[in-house]
N, C-alpha and C positions, 0 to 999 in steps of 0.2 A: 504493499499500499504506499510505503513512503512516509515522509513525514509533512510534506506539503499540504496535502489535503486534510489531515486532522488538525494541523496548526492552524490553517485557515479558517476551518470550520469552528474551532475553539475561539479564536479571535472574533468571529462573526457573531457567535452567541454572546461572548463577553460584551461586544459593542451594543447588541440589542438589550441586555441587561442594565448597561449603563445608560442607555437612552431611556429606558423604563424609570430607572432610578432618578435621572434628572428631571422627570415630569412629576415627581412626587410633591405635594404641598403639606401644609401644616395639618390639613383636615383629611389626609390620605388614610385609608384603612390600613391596619396592621398587616393583613393579608397581602395587600398589594406590596408593601415594604418587603415582607418575608419572601414573596415570589421573585421580586426583582433581585433581592440578595442571592436567592437559590439559583437563579439563571446566571448571574455573575460567577458564582461558585462553580457551577457546571462548565462554564466557558473556560475558565481558569484551569479546572482540572483537565479538561480536554486539551488545552494548548500546551502546558507545562512539560508533559512527558515528551511529545515529538520535538519540542523545542530543545529540551535537554539532549535528546538522542541526536539532533542535528548538530549542536554545539560540540558534543563530544565525539561524534563521528568525524568532524572536520579536523580535529587535533591529532597530531601524530601519536602513536601509541606511547612513545617514552615522554610525551608532554601532557598525557591526559591527567595527571594530578595537578598540574598547574592550571589546566582548563578547568577543571572542577572547582579549583579554589577561587579563580576569578569569576566564574558563574556564580557560585555562592555569594561572593563579595558584592557583585554587581546587584544581584537580587536583594540582598540585605540593605544595600545603599539605596535601591529604589524603593523599598518599603519605608525606610526611615525618611526619606524625601516626602513620600506620599503622605505619611502621617503628619509630618510637619507642616506641609502645605495645607491639608486638610484642617488642621487645627487653626492655622492662621487665617485661613477663608472664613472658617466657622466663627471665630472670635470677631473678626472684622464685621460679618453680617450682623452679628448679635449686638455689636457695639452701635451699629448705625440703626437698630431697632428693627430690622428686616426679619 
């Protein structure tokens, strides 16, 4: 099957979940929030494995340890930045009364 199709499918599902999440408002029902987050989780779950396979498959055998370390560091850095930016945006919106 390769990695291209599952990775693309996972990103498309993830984008759909993010779109659904972006349309939520303060009066949105809990079920809609839960379903949006579940779709995002499904998309991430489908994307991550083929992405890891592609990255590790492109590294030479004697450098796969380094590739795994860089991959884990990049993922952690992305999560830290995401949480930081989300918190900054959230507090900015709250400070403006939105």
